[in-house]
C-alpha positions as CSV (number, residue, x, y, z in Angstrom):
1,X,-0.1,0.1,-0.1
2,X,1.4,3.2,-0.8
3,X,1.5,6.4,1.3
4,X,1.6,9.9,0.3
5,X,3.0,13.2,1.6
6,X,3.0,16.8,0.6
7,X,6.5,18.0,1.1
8,X,7.7,22.0,0.1
9,X,4.7,22.2,-2.1
10,X,4.9,19.2,-4.0
11,X,3.6,15.4,-3.6
12,X,5.9,12.4,-2.7
13,X,4.8,8.8,-2.8
14,X,6.2,5.8,-0.7
15,X,5.7,2.2,-1.5
16,X,7.1,-0.7,0.2
17,X,8.9,-3.2,-2.0
18,X,9.1,-6.2,0.2
19,X,12.5,-7.7,1.4
20,X,15.5,-7.4,-0.8
21,X,16.7,-10.8,-1.9
22,X,20.5,-10.0,-1.4
23,X,20.5,-7.9,1.7
24,X,17.6,-9.3,3.3
25,X,16.4,-5.9,4.3
26,X,12.8,-4.1,3.9
27,X,13.3,-1.7,0.9
28,X,11.0,1.3,-0.1
29,X,10.6,3.1,-3.4
30,X,10.1,6.5,-3.2
31,X,9.7,9.6,-6.0
32,X,8.7,13.3,-5.0
33,X,8.2,16.3,-7.3
34,X,4.4,15.6,-8.3
35,X,2.5,18.6,-8.7
36,X,-0.8,16.8,-7.2
37,X,-1.5,14.1,-5.2
38,X,-3.7,12.5,-7.8
39,X,-0.5,12.4,-10.1
40,X,1.6,11.0,-7.4
41,X,-1.3,8.2,-7.0
42,X,-1.2,7.4,-11.0
43,X,2.4,6.6,-10.8
44,X,2.1,4.7,-7.4
45,X,-0.4,2.8,-9.0
46,X,1.6,2.0,-12.1
47,X,4.6,1.0,-10.0
48,X,2.3,-1.2,-7.5
49,X,1.3,-3.1,-10.6
50,X,5.0,-3.8,-12.0
51,X,5.8,-5.2,-8.5
52,X,2.7,-7.4,-8.5
53,X,3.6,-8.6,-12.1
54,X,7.4,-9.0,-11.2
55,X,8.3,-6.7,-14.1
56,X,9.3,-3.6,-11.9
57,X,12.9,-2.4,-12.7
58,X,14.7,0.2,-10.5
59,X,16.7,1.9,-13.1
60,X,20.4,2.2,-12.2
61,X,22.2,5.7,-11.9
62,X,25.2,3.8,-13.6
63,X,26.5,6.1,-16.5
64,X,27.3,4.4,-19.8
65,X,31.0,5.0,-19.4
66,X,31.0,3.0,-16.0
67,X,28.8,0.4,-17.4
68,X,31.0,-0.4,-20.8
69,X,33.8,-1.9,-19.3
70,X,31.8,-4.0,-17.2
71,X,30.0,-5.3,-20.0
72,X,33.5,-5.7,-21.9
73,X,34.7,-7.6,-19.1
74,X,31.5,-10.0,-19.2
75,X,31.9,-10.2,-23.0
76,X,35.8,-11.0,-23.2
77,X,35.1,-14.4,-21.1
78,X,32.8,-15.6,-24.0
79,X,34.5,-14.3,-27.3
80,X,37.6,-14.4,-29.2
81,X,40.4,-11.7,-28.5
82,X,40.1,-10.4,-32.0
83,X,36.1,-10.0,-31.4
84,X,36.7,-8.1,-28.0
85,X,38.9,-5.6,-29.7
86,X,36.6,-4.9,-32.4
87,X,33.6,-4.5,-29.9
88,X,35.9,-2.2,-27.7
89,X,36.9,0.0,-30.8
90,X,33.2,0.1,-31.9
91,X,31.9,1.1,-28.6
92,X,34.3,3.9,-28.1
93,X,32.3,5.6,-31.0
94,X,29.2,5.6,-28.3
95,X,31.2,6.6,-25.2
96,X,32.6,9.7,-27.2
97,X,29.0,10.9,-27.2
98,X,27.3,9.3,-23.8
99,X,30.1,8.7,-21.4
100,X,29.0,10.8,-18.6
101,X,25.2,9.9,-19.2
102,X,23.3,7.5,-17.0
103,X,22.3,4.5,-19.0
104,X,18.6,5.0,-18.2
105,X,18.6,8.5,-19.6
106,X,19.7,7.3,-23.3
107,X,16.6,7.0,-25.5
108,X,15.7,5.8,-28.7
109,X,15.7,9.0,-30.5
110,X,19.2,9.7,-28.9
111,X,20.5,6.3,-30.2
112,X,19.3,6.8,-33.8
113,X,20.7,10.2,-33.9
114,X,23.9,9.2,-32.8
115,X,24.1,6.3,-35.6
116,X,22.6,8.7,-38.2
117,X,25.4,11.3,-37.3
118,X,28.1,8.2,-37.5
119,X,26.8,7.0,-40.9
120,X,28.1,10.1,-42.4
121,X,31.8,9.4,-41.1
122,X,31.8,5.4,-41.7
123,X,31.3,2.8,-43.9
124,X,28.2,0.6,-44.0
125,X,29.9,-2.4,-42.3
126,X,31.4,-0.3,-39.8
127,X,28.2,1.0,-38.6
128,X,26.6,-2.6,-38.5
129,X,29.5,-3.3,-36.2
130,X,28.9,-0.3,-34.1
131,X,25.1,-1.2,-33.9
132,X,25.7,-4.7,-33.0
133,X,27.8,-3.5,-30.0
134,X,25.4,-1.2,-28.8
135,X,22.6,-3.7,-28.9
136,X,24.8,-6.2,-27.0
137,X,25.6,-3.4,-24.2
138,X,22.1,-2.5,-23.7
139,X,20.6,-6.1,-23.9
140,X,23.3,-6.8,-21.2
141,X,22.0,-3.6,-19.3
142,X,18.1,-4.9,-19.7
143,X,19.4,-8.5,-18.7
144,X,20.8,-7.2,-15.4
145,X,17.5,-4.8,-14.8
146,X,19.5,-1.6,-14.8
147,X,17.0,0.0,-17.6
148,X,13.6,-0.5,-18.6
149,X,13.6,0.2,-22.2
150,X,16.6,-1.0,-24.7
151,X,17.2,2.2,-26.8
152,X,18.6,0.3,-29.8
153,X,15.0,-1.2,-30.5
154,X,13.1,0.0,-33.6
155,X,16.7,1.4,-34.8
156,X,16.0,2.2,-38.5
157,X,19.6,2.0,-40.5
158,X,19.9,5.2,-42.6
159,X,20.5,5.0,-46.1
160,X,24.2,5.0,-46.9
161,X,24.7,7.1,-49.7
162,X,27.5,5.8,-52.1
163,X,29.1,6.9,-55.6
164,X,28.0,3.6,-57.5
165,X,30.8,4.5,-60.1
166,X,33.5,4.9,-57.6
167,X,32.5,1.6,-55.7
168,X,32.4,-0.4,-59.0
169,X,36.1,0.7,-59.8
170,X,37.1,-0.3,-56.2
171,X,35.7,-3.7,-56.5
172,X,37.1,-4.3,-59.9
173,X,40.4,-3.1,-58.7
174,X,40.3,-5.5,-55.7
175,X,42.1,-8.3,-57.5
176,X,44.7,-9.2,-60.1
177,X,43.5,-10.6,-63.1
178,X,45.4,-13.7,-64.7
179,X,47.9,-11.7,-66.8
180,X,48.4,-9.3,-64.0
181,X,49.2,-12.3,-61.6
182,X,51.6,-13.8,-64.1
183,X,53.5,-10.4,-64.2
184,X,53.5,-9.9,-60.4
185,X,54.8,-13.5,-59.7
186,X,57.5,-13.3,-62.1
187,X,58.6,-10.1,-60.8
188,X,58.7,-12.0,-57.4
189,X,60.6,-14.6,-58.8
190,X,63.3,-12.3,-60.3
191,X,63.5,-9.3,-57.8
192,X,61.6,-10.6,-54.8
193,X,63.2,-11.0,-51.3
194,X,63.9,-14.5,-49.9
195,X,60.5,-16.3,-49.5
196,X,58.5,-13.7,-51.5
197,X,57.7,-16.2,-54.4
198,X,56.6,-18.9,-52.5
199,X,54.3,-17.0,-50.0
200,X,52.5,-15.0,-52.7
201,X,52.4,-18.1,-55.0
202,X,50.8,-19.9,-52.2
203,X,48.4,-16.9,-51.5
204,X,47.3,-16.6,-54.9
205,X,46.7,-20.1,-55.9
206,X,45.0,-21.2,-52.2
207,X,42.7,-18.5,-51.7
208,X,43.6,-18.5,-48.2
209,X,42.9,-15.5,-45.7
210,X,46.4,-14.0,-44.9
211,X,46.0,-14.9,-41.4
212,X,45.4,-18.5,-42.4
213,X,48.6,-18.6,-44.6
214,X,51.0,-17.3,-42.2
215,X,49.8,-19.6,-39.5
216,X,50.1,-22.8,-41.4
217,X,52.7,-25.3,-40.0
218,X,54.1,-28.2,-41.7
219,X,51.6,-30.3,-39.8
220,X,49.0,-28.7,-41.6
221,X,49.9,-30.0,-45.2
222,X,49.9,-33.5,-46.4
223,X,52.7,-33.5,-49.0
224,X,51.5,-37.0,-50.5
225,X,47.7,-35.8,-51.0
226,X,48.5,-32.5,-51.8
227,X,45.8,-31.4,-49.0
228,X,45.7,-28.4,-46.8
229,X,44.1,-28.3,-43.5
230,X,42.8,-25.0,-42.2
231,X,42.1,-24.9,-38.6
232,X,43.5,-21.5,-37.3
233,X,44.4,-18.0,-37.9
234,X,47.0,-15.5,-36.9
235,X,46.2,-12.6,-34.7
236,X,48.4,-9.5,-33.8
237,X,46.9,-6.3,-33.6
238,X,50.4,-4.5,-32.2
239,X,52.7,-6.1,-35.3
240,X,55.1,-7.1,-32.4
241,X,56.3,-10.7,-33.9
242,X,56.4,-12.0,-30.4
243,X,53.1,-11.1,-29.4
244,X,51.1,-13.1,-31.8
245,X,48.3,-15.4,-30.9
246,X,46.7,-18.4,-33.1
247,X,42.9,-18.1,-33.0
248,X,40.2,-20.4,-34.5
249,X,39.2,-19.3,-37.9
250,X,37.1,-16.5,-39.0
251,X,33.7,-18.6,-39.1
252,X,33.0,-22.4,-38.7
253,X,33.0,-22.7,-42.6
254,X,36.7,-21.7,-42.3
255,X,37.6,-24.8,-40.8
256,X,38.3,-26.9,-43.9
257,X,40.3,-29.1,-46.2
258,X,41.4,-28.7,-49.8
259,X,43.8,-29.7,-52.3
260,X,46.6,-27.4,-53.6
261,X,48.3,-27.4,-56.9
262,X,51.0,-29.7,-57.3
263,X,53.3,-26.8,-58.6
264,X,52.9,-25.0,-55.3
265,X,53.3,-28.0,-53.2
266,X,56.8,-28.5,-54.9
267,X,57.4,-24.7,-53.9
268,X,56.4,-25.4,-50.4
269,X,58.6,-28.5,-50.2
270,X,61.5,-26.6,-51.5
271,X,61.0,-23.8,-49.1
272,X,60.8,-26.1,-46.1
273,X,64.0,-27.7,-47.5
274,X,65.9,-24.6,-47.5
275,X,64.4,-23.3,-44.1
276,X,66.1,-26.2,-42.4
277,X,69.2,-24.5,-43.2
278,X,67.9,-21.2,-41.5
279,X,67.2,-23.3,-38.5
280,X,70.1,-25.0,-38.4
281,X,72.4,-21.8,-38.5
282,X,70.2,-20.2,-35.9
283,X,69.7,-23.0,-33.7
284,X,70.7,-21.2,-30.5
285,X,68.0,-18.3,-30.8
286,X,65.4,-20.3,-33.1
287,X,61.9,-21.3,-31.7
288,X,60.7,-24.0,-33.7
289,X,56.8,-23.8,-33.5
290,X,56.6,-25.7,-37.0
291,X,55.6,-22.7,-39.0
292,X,56.0,-22.9,-42.8
293,X,56.7,-19.1,-43.0
294,X,59.0,-18.1,-40.5
295,X,62.0,-15.8,-39.7
296,X,65.4,-16.5,-38.6
297,X,64.1,-16.7,-34.8
298,X,61.1,-18.9,-35.7
299,X,58.3,-16.4,-35.7
300,X,55.8,-16.1,-38.6
301,X,55.9,-12.7,-40.6
302,X,53.4,-9.9,-39.3
303,X,50.8,-9.1,-41.7
304,X,52.5,-5.4,-41.9
305,X,55.8,-7.2,-43.0
306,X,53.7,-9.2,-45.7
307,X,52.0,-5.9,-46.7
308,X,55.4,-4.1,-47.0
309,X,57.0,-6.6,-49.3
310,X,54.0,-6.9,-51.5
311,X,54.2,-2.9,-51.7
312,X,57.7,-3.1,-52.8
313,X,56.7,-5.6,-55.9
314,X,53.8,-3.5,-56.9
315,X,56.0,-0.5,-57.0
316,X,58.1,-2.5,-59.6
317,X,55.1,-3.5,-61.4
318,X,53.6,0.1,-61.9
319,X,49.9,-0.6,-61.3
320,X,47.4,1.6,-60.5
321,X,45.3,-1.2,-58.6
322,X,44.9,-1.0,-54.9
323,X,46.2,-4.7,-53.9
324,X,46.6,-5.9,-50.4
325,X,47.4,-9.5,-48.9
326,X,43.8,-10.0,-49.0
327,X,43.5,-9.3,-52.9
328,X,45.0,-12.3,-53.6
329,X,42.1,-14.1,-52.1
330,X,39.8,-12.4,-54.5
331,X,42.2,-13.3,-57.0
332,X,41.9,-17.0,-56.4
333,X,38.3,-16.8,-56.5
334,X,38.0,-15.0,-60.0
335,X,40.4,-17.5,-61.4
336,X,38.5,-20.4,-60.2
337,X,35.2,-18.9,-61.9
338,X,37.3,-18.3,-65.2
339,X,38.2,-22.1,-64.9
340,X,34.4,-22.8,-64.6
341,X,35.0,-24.5,-61.0
342,X,31.2,-24.9,-59.6
343,X,30.1,-22.2,-57.4
344,X,29.5,-24.5,-54.3
345,X,33.0,-26.1,-54.6
346,X,34.4,-22.4,-54.6
347,X,32.6,-21.9,-51.5
348,X,33.8,-24.8,-49.8
349,X,37.6,-24.0,-50.9
350,X,37.6,-20.5,-49.6
351,X,35.6,-21.4,-46.5
352,X,32.6,-18.9,-47.0
353,X,30.0,-19.8,-44.5
354,X,27.2,-18.0,-46.3
355,X,27.3,-18.6,-50.4
356,X,25.9,-15.3,-50.8
357,X,29.7,-13.8,-50.0
358,X,30.9,-16.0,-53.0
359,X,28.2,-15.0,-54.9
360,X,28.9,-11.2,-54.5
361,X,32.3,-11.9,-55.8
362,X,31.2,-13.9,-58.5
363,X,29.4,-10.9,-59.8
364,X,32.5,-9.0,-60.0
365,X,34.4,-11.7,-62.4
366,X,37.0,-10.6,-64.7
367,X,36.1,-9.1,-68.1
368,X,37.3,-12.5,-69.6
369,X,34.9,-14.4,-67.8
370,X,32.3,-12.4,-68.7
371,X,33.4,-12.4,-72.4
372,X,33.7,-16.3,-72.3
373,X,30.1,-16.4,-70.6
374,X,28.7,-14.7,-73.4
375,X,30.5,-16.8,-76.1
376,X,29.2,-20.2,-74.2
377,X,25.9,-18.9,-74.4
378,X,26.1,-18.0,-78.0
379,X,27.7,-21.4,-78.9
380,X,25.0,-23.3,-77.0
381,X,21.9,-21.6,-78.6
382,X,23.7,-21.2,-82.3
383,X,21.4,-23.9,-83.9
384,X,18.3,-22.3,-82.4
385,X,19.3,-18.6,-83.4
386,X,20.0,-19.7,-87.1
387,X,16.6,-21.1,-87.5
388,X,15.0,-18.0,-86.0
389,X,16.9,-15.8,-88.8
C-alpha cells in the first residue's frame, strides 16, 4: 500500500517493495516532485502493478562510461580476443557521445540520432559493427535490470549514400587478373626477397586469408595428397612478432580441407628444405613452432611485414590498382570462376559459410569471364538462333 505526503509544495509517494533478496532488508520505493496528489497516486499505482507482475525495474544511476567496461569484462570471457578488440573500438564511438550519461537517460531518439551522425563518417559495415555492439551493451543492461527500455529497439538503419561508379571501380581493382598475376609472380621470382615467391604464389593459388596462410604449420599440409588443413588464423594487432596469438578461424565454414596445386606443393617442399638450413644456422635462438613461413628466430611474419613486401613488388609492377594481401583471395576466386569451377566448390575451398559472400564476388568477375560466358551461351544456342533468323 502506497503512502503519500506533501513536501515543500509537491507530493511524494512511498511504496513498500518487500525484502531485498540480497541484503535481506526491507526496501522502499519513493519519488517526489508531483504537482498533485492525483499524479502521485497514478504513478504509484503503476509501480505497484509492476511489483505485482514482477516486472518492476529500479533503473540504475550507473553511467554509460561506467557500464561499458563492466560489459566488456563480461563479453571477453565469451568471445575471441579479436572480437573483443573490435567491440571495444566500436563501443568508443558511443562512449565519445554518452560517457557521462546515466544508462537510463539514453533514449531511442538519441540512439537513432547518434548512428545517423556516424553513418556520415563511416562505412556501412562499420556502422553495422557499432550497432551490433550498442545492441549487446543495452541488452546486457536489460538482462541485469538496470534499465527499463532498450534504446536500440526499432533502430532504422540510415540510407548509406554511395558513389556507384567509384564503388564499382574499387571492387574491380581489388584483385589481379590472370595476366597481372603472371607479371607479379614473375617479378617476385626475379626481384623478390627471400621467400616472396613461395608466399605470394601460395596466397594466390590457395585463396587462403593472410592470417590463415602465415599460421600454417608443416603438420597442416599432407605432402602426399597435396591437402591443406585450415584450422587456425594468426592474430597480432600490435605487429610485434613475439606477441602473436593463434585463434580459431573467422567462421565455422573457415575450418576446411582442400587440395593445393602440385606446383605450389613443390615450391613449399623446396622452401621447407631451404628453411631447415636457417633453423640449423640459428639453432641457438630459433624457437621451432613448426611454422612454414618463419624468420630466423622461428616467428611467422606479421601482416604488416607481408604488406610492405607486397608494396615493394607492386611499385616495380607500376600498377594503379589498390592491392593488399587479401586481394590475392579475390584473385583466386576470380580464377576459379574463369576455370568454370562450380560455385559450391568455390565456396567450400575458400571457406565462405554463406554462399551469398561467394556470389557477391562472382558478380565482379574478370572481363575475360564475362566475355567467355557470352560466347558459351551464344554457341550453345547457335542452332536455335539460325532457325529463328
